[in-house]
C-alpha positions, 0 to 999 in steps of 0.5 A, spaced: 516 561 123 513 555 125 506 553 125 501 547 125 498 544 119 491 547 119 485 543 122 477 544 122 472 544 127 464 545 126 458 543 129 459 536 128 465 535 131 469 533 125 476 536 125 483 535 121 490 536 124 496 533 121 500 528 126 495 528 131 491 521 133 484 523 136 481 519 141 475 518 136 480 516 131 475 520 126 478 525 121 475 529 116 478 529 109 483 533 106 481 540 107 485 543 101 482 538 096 475 540 098 475 547 096 472 546 089 474 553 086 481 552 083 486 557 083 482 561 089 487 566 090 488 568 083 495 566 084 496 562 078 496 565 071 499 568 065 499 576 065 492 578 066 489 571 064 488 567 071 488 560 070 481 556 071 477 562 071 473 565 065 474 572 064 468 575 061 467 583 058 460 585 056 461 592 054 455 596 050 457 601 044 459 606 048 460 603 055 467 599 057 468 593 061 474 589 063 476 583 067 484 582 069 488 578 073 492 584 077 498 584 082 495 589 086 490 590 092 490 582 093 487 580 100 492 575 100 498 573 096 500 577 090 494 577 085 487 579 085 482 579 080 480 586 077 473 587 074 471 594 071 465 597 068 464 604 065 457 606 063 456 609 056 450 614 053 446 608 051 448 602 055 451 599 061 456 594 061 458 587 065 465 585 068 464 577 070 469 572 072 466 565 072 468 558 073 465 551 073 467 545 078 468 538 075 463 533 074 461 529 080 463 535 085 455 537 086 452 531 090 445 530 091 444 531 099 450 535 100 450 542 102 456 547 100 458 554 102 461 559 097 465 565 100 470 570 097 473 577 099 471 583 095 472 591 095 471 596 091 467 603 089 462 604 084 457 610 082 449 611 082 448 605 077 453 600 080 451 593 081 455 587 084 452 580 085 454 573 085 450 567 082 451 559 083 448 555 077 447 548 078 449 544 072 448 537 068 455 538 066 456 530 063 449 531 060 447 524 063 440 528 065 440 532 058 445 537 060 445 545 061 443 549 067 438 545 072 437 550 077 440 557 080 441 561 086 439 567 082 443 573 082 445 575 089 446 583 090 452 585 094 453 592 092 452 595 099 457 590 102 462 592 097 467 598 101 474 600 100 476 595 105 476 587 103 469 584 106 468 577 106 462 575 102 459 568 105 453 564 102 452 558 106 448 552 105 447 552 098 443 545 095 444 542 088 438 542 084 436 535 082 439 532 076 446 537 077 453 534 078 457 541 078 456 548 080 458 554 076 460 560 080 459 567 077 461 574 080 459 580 076 461 588 077 455 591 073 454 599 071 448 602 068 447 607 062 450 612 066 455 616 062 462 615 066 459 612 072 464 606 074 464 600 078 471 598 080 471 591 084 477 587 086 475 579 088 480 574 091 480 568 095 474 564 093 472 558 096 467 553 094 466 548 099 462 542 101 460 543 108 461 538 112 466 535 107 464 530 102 466 523 105 470 519 100 468 514 097 460 517 096 456 512 099 461 508 103 456 504 107 452 502 101 446 504 104 443 508 098 441 504 092 441 507 085 436 503 079 435 497 084 436 495 091 442 490 088 445 497 085 449 501 090 449 508 088 455 512 086 459 505 085 460 501 078 459 494 079 462 489 074 461 481 074 463 476 069 461 469 067 461 465 073 462 472 078 457 477 081 457 483 084 451 486 088 449 491 093 446 486 099 442 487 105 443 479 107 449 480 112 452 488 113 457 490 118 453 496 120 447 499 117 442 495 112 447 493 106 454 492 104 457 490 097 458 482 096 462 479 090 461 472 089 464 466 084 461 459 083 466 455 078 462 449 079 460 449 072 464 451 067 470 455 070 472 462 068 477 467 070 472 473 070 473 478 076 468 481 080 469 488 082 466 494 085 469 501 084 468 508 084 472 514 082 472 521 086 470 527 082 476 531 080 480 536 085 477 532 091 484 529 092 490 533 095 497 531 093 500 534 099 496 529 103 497 522 106 491 518 106 488 512 110 483 507 106 479 503 112 474 498 110 470 492 113 471 485 110 469 478 111 469 472 106 464 466 106 470 461 106 477 461 108 479 456 102 482 461 097 484 456 093 485 459 086 483 466 087 485 472 090 482 478 093 484 485 093 483 492 094 486 497 089 487 505 090 489 508 083 491 516 083 489 520 077 490 526 074 483 528 071 484 535 070 483 538 063 489 536 059 491 531 065 495 525 064 490 520 067 493 514 071 499 516 075 500 510 080 497 505 085 497 501 091 494 494 090 494 490 096 492 482 097 487 482 103 488 474 104 494 475 109 494 482 110 493 485 116 488 481 120 487 477 114 480 475 111 476 470 116 468 469 116 467 474 121 468 482 119 475 485 120 477 492 120 482 493 114 487 499 113 491 501 108 495 507 111 500 512 109 497 512 102 501 518 098 498 521 092 503 522 086 505 529 085 499 532 080 494 527 083 487 530 084 482 524 083 482 517 086 479 510 084 477 505 090 476 498 087 475 492 091 476 485 087 475 478 087 479 474 082 478 467 080 483 463 076 480 458 071 479 453 076 474 448 077 469 448 083 471 454 086 466 457 090 466 463 095 463 470 097 467 477 099 463 482 103 466 489 103 462 495 108 464 501 111 469 504 106 472 510 108 478 514 105 481 519 110 487 524 111 491 527 116 492 533 112 498 536 109 505 535 112 509 541 112 517 540 114 517 545 120 511 545 124 508 545 131 505 539 135 498 542 137 494 537 141 486 538 140 481 535 145 473 535 144 470 536 151 465 541 154 466 549 155 462 552 161 461 559 160 459 565 165 459 572 165 464 575 170 464 581 174 471 584 176 473 583 183 468 577 184 470 570 185 468 564 181 468 556 182 466 552 177 463 545 179 460 539 176 456 533 179 453 526 176 447 527 180 445 535 181 446 534 188 453 532 190 458 538 187 465 537 186 470 543 184 473 544 177 480 547 179 481 552 183 477 559 184 477 564 179 478 571 180 472 575 175 475 579 170 478 576 163 476 569 164 469 567 163 469 560 161 473 553 162 474 547 158 473 540 161 475 534 157 471 529 161 464 530 160 459 530 166 452 530 167 451 537 171 455 543 171 454 550 175 458 556 177 458 559 184 460 566 185 462 570 191 461 577 190 465 583 194 461 585 200 458 592 197 454 597 202 450 603 201 450 607 207 446 612 205 439 611 207 432 612 203 437 615 197 431 615 193 427 619 197 421 614 196 420 613 204 416 619 207 410 623 208 408 629 204 414 633 203 418 630 208 423 624 206 425 619 212 432 619 214 433 626 211 433 633 214 430 639 210 433 645 213 434 652 211 430 659 210 426 655 204 426 648 206 427 643 200 421 638 199 420 631 197 417 632 190 413 627 186 413 631 179 420 628 176 424 623 179 430 619 176 428 612 178 421 611 182 416 616 184 420 621 188 426 626 188 428 632 193 427 639 190 432 644 192 429 651 190 431 658 193 428 665 191 430 672 193 424 677 195 425 684 193 428 686 199 434 681 197 435 677 203 439 671 202 436 664 202 438 657 203 435 650 201 439 644 204 438 636 205 442 633 209 443 626 213 447 623 219 448 617 215 450 612 222 444 616 226 439 614 220 441 607 220 447 606 216 453 603 218 459 606 222 464 607 217 470 602 217 477 604 218 481 604 212 475 603 207 474 607 201 468 610 200 464 613 194 459 619 194 454 620 188 447 623 187 444 625 180 442 632 179 437 635 174 436 643 174 429 646 175 426 650 170 424 657 172 422 659 166 425 666 165 427 667 172 435 666 173 440 668 178 447 670 177 448 669 185 445 662 186 450 657 187 449 649 189 454 645 193 455 638 196 459 636 202 461 629 206 464 630 213 466 624 217 464 625 224 468 623 230 466 621 237 462 625 242 461 631 241 461 629 234 466 633 231 466 634 223 472 633 219 471 634 212 472 628 207 472 634 202 470 641 202 464 644 199 464 643 192 460 646 186 456 642 182 451 643 176 445 639 175 443 637 168 439 641 163 433 637 161 436 631 163 439 627 169 447 627 170 451 623 176 455 627 181 461 623 184 466 624 189 471 617 190 476 614 194 474 618 200 477 614 206 475 616 214 480 617 219 481 612 224 476 612 230 470 615 225 463 614 228 459 617 222 458 620 216 454 627 214 452 628 207 450 635 205 447 638 199 444 645 198 443 651 194 443 658 196 442 665 194 446 671 195 444 678 197 441 680 191 434 682 190 428 679 186 430 675 180 437 676 180 437 671 185 434 664 184 435 657 182 433 650 183 435 643 182 432 636 183 436 631 187 435 623 187 439 616 188 444 618 193 449 613 195 455 612 199 458 606 197 463 602 201 466 595 199 468 591 205 474 586 205 472 579 204 466 576 200 459 574 200 456 567 201 457 563 194 451 563 190 449 560 183 450 564 177 447 563 170 452 559 166 451 555 159 455 549 157 456 547 149 460 542 146 467 545 145 475 544 143 481 545 146 488 546 143 494 545 147 502 546 145 508 546 148 511 553 148 518 556 149 520 561 154 519 568 151 516 566 144 509 569 142 504 564 139 498 566 135 492 562 134 489 564 128 482 562 124 479 562 117 472 561 115 474 558 108 482 556 109 484 561 103 487 565 109 487 566 116 485 573 118 482 572 125 487 572 131 483 568 136 488 569 142 495 571 143 500 567 148 507 569 150 510 562 152 514 561 158 516 554 157 510 551 159 503 548 156 499 553 153 492 552 151 486 555 147 479 553 148 472 555 144 465 552 144 463 549 137 458 553 133 454 552 127 459 554 122 465 550 121 472 554 122 479 552 121 485 554 126 492 555 126 497 556 131 503 560 129 510 561 132 512 568 131 
């Protein structure tokens, strides 16, 4: 099975995809490294103990609680975390799993999304909840808890099947630098009341992804305007390092390092560096370091200027330094000049086990008299194209516009674009209404619209709602029989009027008939079209006769085709019994009625009649409304503009193999890809899938089956 490396799209348009170079050249950080919850799938551990998670059991004197890693009921992979609490006679119990992220992972101004999958069962006192606490884990602001989401009750969301719980947009509290994630299964003091919960695939991710390094444009200051927030600035006897607003490459500030050995020469370096929080680096990814730099002078006598990338294992018990790239910039790439140039250290590969990176820029003078120079750095960005797998599909991704509309089956649709809203150009060919309801356009236009041509549908029945008429007589209809039907304003399905058909025998038992009929063409309808298919329909509702009922009463309807003069009726179908709704309107329909060649009219009959039964044994009635004789004429109407919408979107495309199937799958948190967005059968051509970008970020994979 082949698949493409995952990539992500969100409302900002950011995306990451291995092997692809996007037109914008902008990539997000490696997504696996952005899940700050370690061992999210509970796959790593020893026996019942899951690595990186703290398992807390808090039973009462007669209650029980247990938290353990189990190799059953996983949402993905093999393992999940099982939390169980059993109530006692005097107290409840709490089973809890928790994990604290590393110092520096909670960043002021960033937002975070928590998600996890949970399933289970409980009793009357069951409570399942989660909480995120914001910590000052390095003690720089007094330590301890600085804020919390509070306990969020999710009990009603826990069912026998896995459900994803999401908590988007979490904002760190002031003075915090890490987060504590806690998931709890609790029970009250109810004897033998049990809460049993499985948890899997936990994700705690910054959204959007945290850009490394933080404050890469040096726009933010810390204790003073000369101190760049998040950066460590080091100077020597004859060197300085500062945040400068004098000559930035963009924005309002840059980093600026100087040397002046006109007095006593010294070899003290000036540098600025930043170490990322632990676990924001993915050791299976490759990285590019990009920045803008220039110097005050191109006389580099006695000095060197370089960029340095150090890979570290800063996990608890980690070994620290694992490897580095050290690159002199004087003659590298475009070379340092007095104008800003873009430098890129590409293809940087972390050693196995690396989870942290230090980025440093340094001006290094020797003990040489009269050295004077300045070195500027701005717009620093560490980006990644994600993890590369050996056997992968090449999937291209484009940004553009998704044009959407609501189609009607059988109608034709022509998407169009315009630069001025007046002169319109077709986008592709016409689309038959059905499954297709949107298209992707890579080249943005000022205006979009969709033209619809509908199939021509006629209702040949005239005044089918009986709204037109005088008193009891309805226009275009004939009311016949020994007890003629009446136009009735006491009950109607639509509008004000219906037609009431009512037959009631007297004591002598003479039969009665009440019929409404229409010669459709004579009433103004079209002459039937040879070879066309018609549907006759009407709505019926029983007349409430109280205690009166009639065993001999029948209701029927019929459609006849009328041939040339003298008009001879030919049955479209024979008289057919029908029943009205008891207290409600029901639709009666006869479909696929095809007139013979030469037909000149149609004749509709709806009636009720009684047999030769005396008095109450022969009575009945029905209300009729909204009579239609529908035909679809070959061809389409003139184009009209239908409602449509546009949104920023993305399109995936890949080359297929004939007879091979492909699934486009998505994930909200990257721990699994449970949702299949589309399935495509390959035919050797290029397959595509597009989607409008929504507020929530989404990850995609294309999997070859």
